[in-house]
C-alpha positions as CSV (number, residue, x, y, z in Angstrom):
1,M,16.6,2.0,-16.3
2,V,13.0,0.9,-15.5
3,D,14.3,-1.9,-13.2
4,V,16.3,0.6,-11.3
5,I,13.2,2.8,-10.8
6,W,11.2,-0.2,-9.6
7,T,14.0,-1.2,-7.2
8,I,14.1,2.3,-5.8
9,Y,10.3,2.4,-5.3
10,L,10.5,-1.1,-3.7
11,G,13.2,0.2,-1.3
12,L,11.2,3.3,-0.4
13,L,8.1,1.3,0.4
14,A,10.1,-1.1,2.7
15,T,11.9,1.9,4.3
16,A,8.7,3.7,5.0
17,S,7.1,0.6,6.5
18,L,10.1,-0.2,8.7
19,T,10.4,3.4,9.8
20,F,6.8,3.4,10.9
21,L,7.3,0.1,12.7
22,I,10.4,1.3,14.6
23,K,8.8,4.6,15.6
24,G,5.8,2.7,16.9
25,K,3.2,4.2,14.6
26,Y,1.3,1.0,14.3
27,K,-0.7,1.2,17.5
28,S,-4.3,0.4,16.7
29,K,-5.6,-2.9,15.4
30,L,-6.4,-1.3,12.0
31,S,-2.9,0.0,11.7
32,K,-1.4,-3.4,12.5
33,I,-3.6,-5.0,9.9
34,D,-2.5,-2.4,7.4
35,F,1.1,-3.2,8.2
36,V,0.6,-6.9,7.5
37,V,-1.2,-6.1,4.2
38,S,1.7,-3.8,3.3
39,I,4.2,-6.5,3.9
40,I,2.3,-9.0,1.8
41,T,1.9,-6.6,-1.1
42,W,5.6,-5.7,-0.8
43,I,6.5,-9.3,-1.2
44,G,4.3,-9.5,-4.3
45,L,5.9,-6.4,-5.7
46,F,9.3,-7.9,-4.9
47,G,8.4,-10.9,-7.0
48,Y,7.3,-8.7,-9.9
49,V,10.4,-6.5,-9.8
50,T,12.8,-9.4,-9.5
51,E,10.8,-11.6,-11.9
52,T,10.7,-14.4,-9.3
53,A,7.7,-16.7,-8.9
54,I,6.6,-16.5,-5.3
55,L,3.5,-18.7,-4.5
56,N,0.8,-19.4,-7.1
57,P,-0.5,-16.6,-9.4
58,S,-4.0,-17.3,-8.2
59,V,-2.9,-16.4,-4.7
60,W,-1.6,-13.1,-6.0
61,K,-4.8,-12.4,-7.8
62,F,-6.7,-12.7,-4.6
63,V,-4.1,-10.7,-2.6
64,S,-4.0,-7.9,-5.2
65,V,-7.7,-7.4,-5.2
66,A,-8.2,-7.8,-1.5
67,A,-5.2,-5.6,-0.6
68,F,-6.3,-2.9,-3.0
69,L,-9.8,-2.8,-1.5
70,W,-8.3,-2.8,2.0
71,D,-5.9,0.0,1.3
72,L,-8.5,2.1,-0.4
73,S,-11.0,1.7,2.4
74,F,-8.3,2.2,5.0
75,A,-6.9,5.3,3.4
76,M,-10.3,6.9,2.5
77,I,-12.5,5.8,5.4
78,L,-11.0,3.9,8.3
79,K,-7.8,5.9,8.9
80,G,-9.6,8.9,10.1
81,Y,-11.2,6.9,13.0
82,E,-7.8,6.3,14.7
83,G,-8.0,9.5,16.7
84,E,-6.0,11.6,14.2
85,E,-7.8,14.3,12.4
86,I,-6.3,14.3,8.9
87,L,-6.6,17.5,6.9
88,E,-9.3,18.7,9.4
89,E,-9.4,22.2,8.1
90,L,-10.6,21.1,4.6
91,P,-14.2,20.4,3.7
92,I,-15.0,16.7,3.6
93,V,-15.2,16.5,-0.2
94,A,-11.9,18.3,-0.7
95,R,-10.3,16.1,2.0
96,R,-11.5,12.9,0.2
97,V,-10.2,14.2,-3.2
98,W,-6.8,15.1,-1.7
99,M,-6.6,11.7,0.0
100,L,-7.5,9.9,-3.2
101,I,-4.9,11.8,-5.2
102,T,-2.3,11.0,-2.5
103,F,-3.3,7.4,-2.5
104,V,-3.0,7.1,-6.3
105,V,0.5,8.8,-6.3
106,M,1.9,6.9,-3.4
107,V,0.6,3.3,-3.9
108,G,-0.6,3.4,-7.5
109,P,2.7,2.0,-8.7
110,L,2.5,-0.7,-6.0
111,Y,-0.8,-1.9,-7.3
112,Y,0.2,-1.6,-10.9
113,G,3.1,-3.9,-10.3
114,L,1.1,-6.2,-8.2
115,F,-1.7,-6.5,-10.8
116,R,0.9,-7.1,-13.5
117,Y,2.5,-9.8,-11.3
118,A,-0.9,-11.5,-10.6
119,F,-2.6,-11.2,-14.0
120,A,0.2,-11.3,-16.5
């Protein structure tokens, strides 16, 4: 059952990334970098879910830490500088808390699996 849930999550991540790509949502340089980071982390999660050795574990250790720091900074700081006002009606503290909660819920499982793949 757990494998089915991981596979569904993996499919949802891939579908979301491809949908954004097809709709042309990756316009800025930062968004394009985020897309590349997403694809790399998706490949790592794919290796974890399918229990397949892809590259060296030390590569995934570096990727998991670097990608986590990138995603966290992109979601909390950099994304707002792309011309979109995200949650502009909320005070800055409430906005950051809401963004952090959303970040944990949406990509928390991704980094859990990626860290397990890299460090287990």
